[in-house]
C-alpha atoms as a printed R data frame, in Angstrom:
    type eleno elety resid chain resno       x      y       z
1   ATOM     1    CA   MET     A     1 -11.965 13.112   0.257
2   ATOM     2    CA   PRO     A     2 -13.205 15.413  -2.505
3   ATOM     3    CA   ASP     A     3 -13.349 14.160  -6.052
4   ATOM     4    CA   GLN     A     4 -11.407 15.694  -8.942
5   ATOM     5    CA   VAL     A     5 -14.392 17.830 -10.015
6   ATOM     6    CA   ASP     A     6 -14.449 19.522  -6.576
7   ATOM     7    CA   ILE     A     7 -10.702 20.129  -6.719
8   ATOM     8    CA   ASP     A     8 -10.876 21.494 -10.262
9   ATOM     9    CA   THR     A     9 -13.745 23.801  -9.281
10  ATOM    10    CA   GLN     A    10 -11.707 25.293  -6.430
11  ATOM    11    CA   ILE     A    11  -8.657 25.706  -8.674
12  ATOM    12    CA   VAL     A    12 -10.746 27.555 -11.286
13  ATOM    13    CA   ARG     A    13 -12.163 29.817  -8.550
14  ATOM    14    CA   LEU     A    14  -8.650 30.511  -7.275
15  ATOM    15    CA   GLN     A    15  -7.544 31.497 -10.787
16  ATOM    16    CA   THR     A    16 -10.626 33.688 -11.218
17  ATOM    17    CA   TYR     A    17  -9.999 35.566  -7.958
18  ATOM    18    CA   ARG     A    18  -6.365 36.046  -8.937
19  ATOM    19    CA   LYS     A    19  -7.394 37.512 -12.310
20  ATOM    20    CA   SER     A    20  -9.861 39.841 -10.568
21  ATOM    21    CA   LEU     A    21  -7.189 40.844  -8.064
22  ATOM    22    CA   GLN     A    22  -4.822 41.743 -10.916
23  ATOM    23    CA   ILE     A    23  -7.477 44.015 -12.435
24  ATOM    24    CA   TYR     A    24  -8.123 45.803  -9.124
25  ATOM    25    CA   LEU     A    25  -4.406 46.176  -8.391
26  ATOM    26    CA   GLN     A    26  -3.924 47.688 -11.858
27  ATOM    27    CA   GLN     A    27  -6.777 50.141 -11.200
28  ATOM    28    CA   LEU     A    28  -5.164 51.049  -7.868
29  ATOM    29    CA   ALA     A    29  -1.826 51.601  -9.604
30  ATOM    30    CA   VAL     A    30  -3.428 53.921 -12.153
31  ATOM    31    CA   VAL     A    31  -5.300 56.170  -9.716
32  ATOM    32    CA   GLY     A    32  -3.010 55.782  -6.709
33  ATOM    33    CA   THR     A    33  -3.980 54.953  -3.161
34  ATOM    34    CA   ALA     A    34  -4.848 58.560  -2.344
35  ATOM    35    CA   GLN     A    35  -7.474 58.767  -5.091
36  ATOM    36    CA   ALA     A    36  -8.693 55.159  -5.070
37  ATOM    37    CA   PRO     A    37 -12.447 54.741  -4.736
38  ATOM    38    CA   ALA     A    38 -13.463 52.685  -1.731
39  ATOM    39    CA   HIS     A    39 -14.801 49.870  -3.897
40  ATOM    40    CA   ILE     A    40 -11.344 49.194  -5.362
41  ATOM    41    CA   ILE     A    41  -9.776 48.907  -1.903
42  ATOM    42    CA   HIS     A    42 -12.686 46.744  -0.749
43  ATOM    43    CA   ASN     A    43 -12.525 44.468  -3.805
44  ATOM    44    CA   ILE     A    44  -8.774 43.950  -3.356
45  ATOM    45    CA   SER     A    45  -9.379 42.935   0.244
46  ATOM    46    CA   GLU     A    46 -12.274 40.651  -0.712
47  ATOM    47    CA   CYS     A    47 -10.261 38.916  -3.468
48  ATOM    48    CA   ARG     A    48  -7.360 38.311  -1.096
49  ATOM    49    CA   HIS     A    49  -9.725 36.968   1.544
50  ATOM    50    CA   ASN     A    50 -11.239 34.494  -0.939
51  ATOM    51    CA   ILE     A    51  -7.815 33.487  -2.239
52  ATOM    52    CA   ARG     A    52  -6.738 32.656   1.346
53  ATOM    53    CA   ARG     A    53  -9.984 30.728   1.884
54  ATOM    54    CA   ILE     A    54  -9.635 28.651  -1.294
55  ATOM    55    CA   LYS     A    55  -5.946 27.945  -0.647
56  ATOM    56    CA   SER     A    56  -6.901 26.753   2.834
57  ATOM    57    CA   ILE     A    57  -9.568 24.434   1.386
58  ATOM    58    CA   LEU     A    58  -7.111 22.995  -1.123
59  ATOM    59    CA   LEU     A    59  -4.429 22.514   1.539
60  ATOM    60    CA   ASN     A    60  -6.957 20.713   3.765
61  ATOM    61    CA   TRP     A    61  -7.591 18.415   0.801
62  ATOM    62    CA   ASP     A    62  -3.810 17.829   0.485
63  ATOM    63    CA   VAL     A    63  -3.739 19.653  -2.849
64  ATOM    64    CA   PRO     A    64  -0.597 21.788  -3.156
65  ATOM    65    CA   THR     A    65  -1.110 25.402  -4.181
66  ATOM    66    CA   ASP     A    66   1.383 27.940  -5.416
67  ATOM    67    CA   ASP     A    67   1.841 31.269  -3.683
68  ATOM    68    CA   HIS     A    68   1.516 34.254  -5.962
69  ATOM    69    CA   PRO     A    69   3.235 37.490  -4.824
70  ATOM    70    CA   ASP     A    70  -0.050 39.432  -5.000
71  ATOM    71    CA   ASP     A    71  -2.050 36.896  -2.957
72  ATOM    72    CA   GLU     A    72  -1.174 38.805   0.205
73  ATOM    73    CA   ASP     A    73  -0.348 42.421   0.912
74  ATOM    74    CA   MET     A    74   3.417 42.128   1.337
75  ATOM    75    CA   SER     A    75   3.541 45.295   3.429
76  ATOM    76    CA   GLN     A    76   1.797 43.348   6.207
77  ATOM    77    CA   ASN     A    77   5.049 41.474   6.723
78  ATOM    78    CA   GLN     A    78   6.994 44.682   7.239
79  ATOM    79    CA   GLU     A    79   7.209 46.752  10.398
80  ATOM    80    CA   ASN     A    80   4.969 49.490   9.014
81  ATOM    81    CA   ALA     A    81   2.199 47.162   7.907
82  ATOM    82    CA   ALA     A    82  -0.278 49.208   5.924
83  ATOM    83    CA   LEU     A    83  -0.995 50.246   2.390
84  ATOM    84    CA   PRO     A    84   1.178 53.185   1.385
85  ATOM    85    CA   ARG     A    85   0.091 56.305   3.209
86  ATOM    86    CA   GLN     A    86   0.367 59.900   2.310
87  ATOM    87    CA   SER     A    87  -1.728 61.301   5.147
88  ATOM    88    CA   ASP     A    88   1.158 63.354   6.462
89  ATOM    89    CA   LYS     A    89   1.126 65.061   3.068
90  ATOM    90    CA   GLY     A    90  -2.630 65.579   3.360
91  ATOM    91    CA   ALA     A    91  -3.494 63.310   0.430
92  ATOM    92    CA   ILE     A    92  -5.327 60.655   2.426
93  ATOM    93    CA   SER     A    93  -7.651 61.442   5.297
94  ATOM    94    CA   THR     A    94  -7.305 59.742   8.656
95  ATOM    95    CA   GLU     A    95 -10.677 58.101   7.961
96  ATOM    96    CA   THR     A    96  -9.260 56.450   4.857
97  ATOM    97    CA   ASP     A    97  -6.154 55.460   6.841
98  ATOM    98    CA   GLU     A    98  -8.367 53.702   9.386
99  ATOM    99    CA   ILE     A    99 -10.276 51.834   6.677
100 ATOM   100    CA   LEU     A   100  -7.001 50.773   5.059
101 ATOM   101    CA   ASP     A   101  -5.667 49.619   8.447
102 ATOM   102    CA   ARG     A   102  -8.774 47.491   9.020
103 ATOM   103    CA   LEU     A   103  -8.573 45.984   5.551
104 ATOM   104    CA   ASN     A   104  -4.860 45.248   6.054
105 ATOM   105    CA   GLN     A   105  -5.712 43.445   9.290
106 ATOM   106    CA   GLY     A   106  -8.077 41.154   7.394
107 ATOM   107    CA   THR     A   107 -11.301 42.905   8.408
108 ATOM   108    CA   ASN     A   108 -13.549 43.022   5.369
109 ATOM   109    CA   LEU     A   109 -16.258 45.553   4.801
110 ATOM   110    CA   PRO     A   110 -19.616 43.851   4.671
111 ATOM   111    CA   SER     A   111 -20.806 43.266   1.102
112 ATOM   112    CA   PHE     A   112 -24.263 43.305  -0.444
113 ATOM   113    CA   GLY     A   113 -26.338 40.524   1.102
114 ATOM   114    CA   ASP     A   114 -24.100 39.981   4.143
115 ATOM   115    CA   ILE     A   115 -25.881 39.566   7.467
116 ATOM   116    CA   PHE     A   116 -24.521 40.755  10.799
117 ATOM   117    CA   VAL     A   117 -25.647 41.828  14.253
118 ATOM   118    CA   GLY     A   118 -24.646 45.313  15.291
119 ATOM   119    CA   LYS     A   119 -25.238 47.511  18.297
120 ATOM   120    CA   VAL     A   120 -27.830 50.285  17.891
121 ATOM   121    CA   LEU     A   121 -25.894 53.482  18.547
122 ATOM   122    CA   ASP     A   122 -28.486 56.158  17.903
123 ATOM   123    CA   MET     A   123 -31.796 56.776  16.200
124 ATOM   124    CA   ASP     A   124 -34.130 59.517  15.146
125 ATOM   125    CA   GLU     A   125 -37.254 59.846  13.008
126 ATOM   126    CA   ASP     A   126 -35.296 59.221   9.766
127 ATOM   127    CA   LEU     A   127 -32.782 56.498  10.563
128 ATOM   128    CA   VAL     A   128 -31.255 54.019  12.973
129 ATOM   129    CA   LEU     A   129 -27.449 54.145  13.307
130 ATOM   130    CA   VAL     A   130 -25.940 50.655  13.711
131 ATOM   131    CA   GLU     A   131 -22.336 49.786  14.522
132 ATOM   132    CA   VAL     A   132 -20.636 47.804  11.730
133 ATOM   133    CA   PRO     A   133 -18.508 45.160  13.488
134 ATOM   134    CA   GLY     A   134 -14.812 45.978  13.288
135 ATOM   135    CA   PHE     A   135 -15.231 49.594  12.169
136 ATOM   136    CA   ASP     A   136 -15.586 52.939  13.916
137 ATOM   137    CA   PRO     A   137 -19.175 54.128  13.295
138 ATOM   138    CA   LYS     A   138 -17.886 57.661  12.707
139 ATOM   139    CA   ILE     A   139 -15.895 56.301   9.780
140 ATOM   140    CA   VAL     A   140 -18.106 53.470   8.470
141 ATOM   141    CA   PRO     A   141 -21.681 53.946   9.695
142 ATOM   142    CA   GLY     A   142 -24.389 51.346   9.255
143 ATOM   143    CA   VAL     A   143 -27.742 52.973   8.534
144 ATOM   144    CA   ILE     A   144 -31.282 51.599   8.596
145 ATOM   145    CA   ARG     A   145 -33.718 54.091   7.125
146 ATOM   146    CA   THR     A   146 -37.029 54.265   8.974
147 ATOM   147    CA   TYR     A   147 -39.057 53.302   5.893
148 ATOM   148    CA   ASN     A   148 -37.201 49.952   6.021
149 ATOM   149    CA   LEU     A   149 -38.082 49.220   9.650
150 ATOM   150    CA   ALA     A   150 -41.204 47.206   8.724
151 ATOM   151    CA   GLY     A   151 -42.498 47.225  12.275
152 ATOM   152    CA   ASN     A   152 -39.160 46.358  13.909
153 ATOM   153    CA   LYS     A   153 -38.514 48.386  17.034
154 ATOM   154    CA   TYR     A   154 -35.055 49.218  18.307
155 ATOM   155    CA   ARG     A   155 -33.661 50.907  21.362
156 ATOM   156    CA   LYS     A   156 -30.334 52.607  21.835
157 ATOM   157    CA   GLY     A   157 -27.798 50.051  23.124
158 ATOM   158    CA   GLY     A   158 -29.791 47.098  21.792
159 ATOM   159    CA   ASN     A   159 -28.821 44.832  18.916
160 ATOM   160    CA   ALA     A   160 -30.026 44.912  15.344
161 ATOM   161    CA   ARG     A   161 -29.762 41.932  12.977
162 ATOM   162    CA   CYS     A   162 -29.281 43.421   9.519
163 ATOM   163    CA   ARG     A   163 -28.679 42.587   5.878
164 ATOM   164    CA   VAL     A   164 -26.467 44.852   3.772
165 ATOM   165    CA   THR     A   165 -28.428 46.419   0.914
166 ATOM   166    CA   ALA     A   166 -25.736 48.802  -0.351
167 ATOM   167    CA   VAL     A   167 -22.188 49.975   0.288
168 ATOM   168    CA   LYS     A   168 -21.772 53.595  -0.766
169 ATOM   169    CA   GLN     A   169 -19.019 56.145  -0.685
170 ATOM   170    CA   THR     A   170 -20.055 59.627   0.423
171 ATOM   171    CA   LYS     A   171 -18.846 62.832  -1.191
172 ATOM   172    CA   THR     A   172 -16.382 63.254   1.676
173 ATOM   173    CA   GLY     A   173 -14.861 59.818   1.028
174 ATOM   174    CA   LYS     A   174 -16.472 58.033   3.954
175 ATOM   175    CA   ILE     A   175 -18.181 54.703   3.426
176 ATOM   176    CA   ALA     A   176 -21.819 54.207   4.449
177 ATOM   177    CA   ILE     A   177 -23.373 50.769   4.760
178 ATOM   178    CA   GLU     A   178 -27.108 50.792   4.050
179 ATOM   179    CA   LEU     A   179 -28.979 48.122   5.954
180 ATOM   180    CA   LYS     A   180 -32.347 46.452   6.115
181 ATOM   181    CA   PRO     A   181 -33.454 44.761   9.339
182 ATOM   182    CA   ILE     A   182 -34.125 41.045   9.306
183 ATOM   183    CA   SER     A   183 -35.754 39.035  12.016
184 ATOM   184    CA   GLY     A   184 -35.428 35.450  13.120
185 ATOM   185    CA   ARG     A   185 -32.596 33.054  12.504
186 ATOM   186    CA   LYS     A   186 -31.503 31.177   9.405
């Protein structure tokens, strides 16, 4: 059983993620879903993921937690479970709709420092295109630049173990995940 310091630490983290979530939700309300930068959508999803994780830890420790209305995306409980869309009005692209769908389903974009194994989809003299698990590579490509290969060799259809070095939004609104290969196991 955890001691009171462990419990208090988790409670403080829960409060911190809730405060962060409030800030991101306010930013989303100001700019609207159609104009929201990808990092706001991603940060909302990441905060909610961590809130669920901490609440689960506390519940496993038999510590009751309160449910805040913003802890979860309430639209997930409705028949049309997704963040508000305006794609039929042309305001949000289908690429953004797909990202929002994935985030609503609990799939988080990888963050800086995350490690994952992805399938090598294509390569040329400048880069290696890697599938980001859970996302269409046409919408959210993972890219290893050849100057980062450091002697690693890949083949199309093989796997690449990568660390996220950056998450960027392109001028067209797509998200690109920049990667660096890593070898071995932790």
